[in-house]
N, C-alpha and C positions, 0 to 999 in steps of 0.2 A: 501493500500499497503505503502511494505517491503522498506524503506533506504536502500543507496545504503549498507551502516556501517550494519548494520544488517544482508546484503545477504552476505555481505563476513566474518562475523560471523557464520555464521552459513558454512562456508565452509571452514572457520578455524576452526570447531568444527569437521568437519570430515574430518581432514588431509589435505587440502585443503594447501600446502606450499606455492604457488602463491596469493591465499586468504589470507591469515598470512602476508605475506610476503608486499600487500599488504592497510594492517593495519595497520604494521609495521612500512612504508614509510607516511602514514598520521599520526603520535600521534609520534615517535620517537629524531625531535624537541623536544616537548614540553617538554617531561617528563626528556630529557634531560637536559636541562634549570631549570627545579624544582629542578632536581637532584643536578646540576651545586651547586649555590644558595645553598641548602641546603648544599655542604659536603665545598665547597668553592676552588674543586682541579682540572681539568683539566681530571688527569687518573683516579680518585675514581667515578671521575661523569661519565665520559666511561666504567667504569666495573660493576657500581652498575645501568647504564643504559642496559649494556646488558644481567646482569641478569637480570631482569624488564623483558625483553622480553624474553626468557631462560623458566623464570617461568612462566611468558605466554603461552608460546606453549607451556608447561606440563602438564598445567594447563583448557586448551583452554573446557574439558569436563567439569568442575568443575564450566563456566561460564556460571550467568541468567541475560537475560534482561531482567531488572526491570523498563524499561521506559528511563534509564540513558544514555547516552551516555559512548558506551564501555572501555574513557579514565575513563571515570571518577574508573573502575578497573583497570587502568593501574597506575592510581596514587594512588588509594590505597597497593600496591604491593609496586609503588616505596615509598609511603611513609613507608611501616612497611622495607623496602630494607635499607634504606640510616636510620631506626632506629638499625635495628641489624649490621649495617659499625660501628656508635659509638659504639657501644656495646659488638665489639669485637676489634676498632684498637685501638690500641694509636693511636688520632688522635690533632696531630700541624694544627691551622690554617695561613692557606699560602693559601692569597687577589694573587692570578695571578689578572695581569694588564687585566682591563675592556679593552672586544676581541672592535676594533676597531668600530662590523656595530652597536653595542649598543652604541653608542657614535655621531650615524649621520654624517651626509654633512657639518656641522661648518663653515664654512669662515674662520672665530673670535676665534685664540687660546687659547681667552684669557676667552672666556663663555664653549671651549670646553674643557679647564682645568676645568673650576667649576662644569660644567657637569657630566666628569671622577671626581673628590673628594666629590663630593656627590652621585653619586654612589657608593662610596668604603664604606662612611662612611658609607649610611643606608646598603652593604651588610655587612658589619664585623659588626656594630650593630643587625641585624641580627639575626645573631649568636647568639644575650647573652639574646631573648624573647625564652619561650617554644615551643617546638615543635610542636607544633599545632600549636598555632602560626607564628611560619615558615611557616606550611606547609600552611595557610588559607589566608596570605596575597598574596604570591608568587600565591597560586589558582587564587584567586582574579585578581588581580593587576597586576601582570607578564603572567600569561594566558587567561588572561577575560573569568572564569566559571562562574556561576550562585552561586549563596549563592546552591540553593537546587543542583546542580555538584558538589560542595563541600563538601553539608553534606554526600552524596551518598560515594563519595571517604575515606571520611573517616570515619565512620560509624558514624553521628549524626545528631540531627535534628538542622533542619534551623536557627531557634531563637540559639540554641546552637551556628555557627557557627557566625549568628549579634554579638554577642556578646561577642567572643572568640577576632572576628575581630577587637571591639572594646577595648576594652582592648590591643589588640598587637595597635594596633595604636596610643593611647595611652603612652606607656610604649614604644614603636618605640620615641616619638618624645621626651617622660624623657631622654628617652637614650641620644638619638639629643643633644639637646637641654644642657644637661650636658656636654659634648665633646665642646662645642663652651664657652660655660663660663667657660672653665679652663684653 
């Protein structure tokens, strides 16, 4: 039995715009969040996300189902697009304020401020990690992807993903600890 996603992908491969729109609707928020956490600027994230889906539409015929969700392919495109973005744009980090929806509905203002500062610290320090480390942490802890899905998206083995994750978390902790001790 084929999943709803597989049916949509097959229709999209046959130039069915409605099917691709359904795939877009399923994944645009995840891909945007992934890109935004990498680039840190709303306009850049929107542009790159648009590029990801245009590229996916233009290359639907090359997509092959390999037992992984369609999103793995989209994450690979998004990852490559962010690398291209940094390669071609002179980039200054301009971390925008954390959107309210990421902070929750906390009544205690002090706790809300602590959460916001913690999120900002992580966002800033995340950018100091290697691109593969950033990708793995975002996919794992923000997008809740399995190591298998991350491995497919980044074209690495699951073992490599575990090693990258371990090293990234250790490095992130070191960077955050250094910031709090300064």
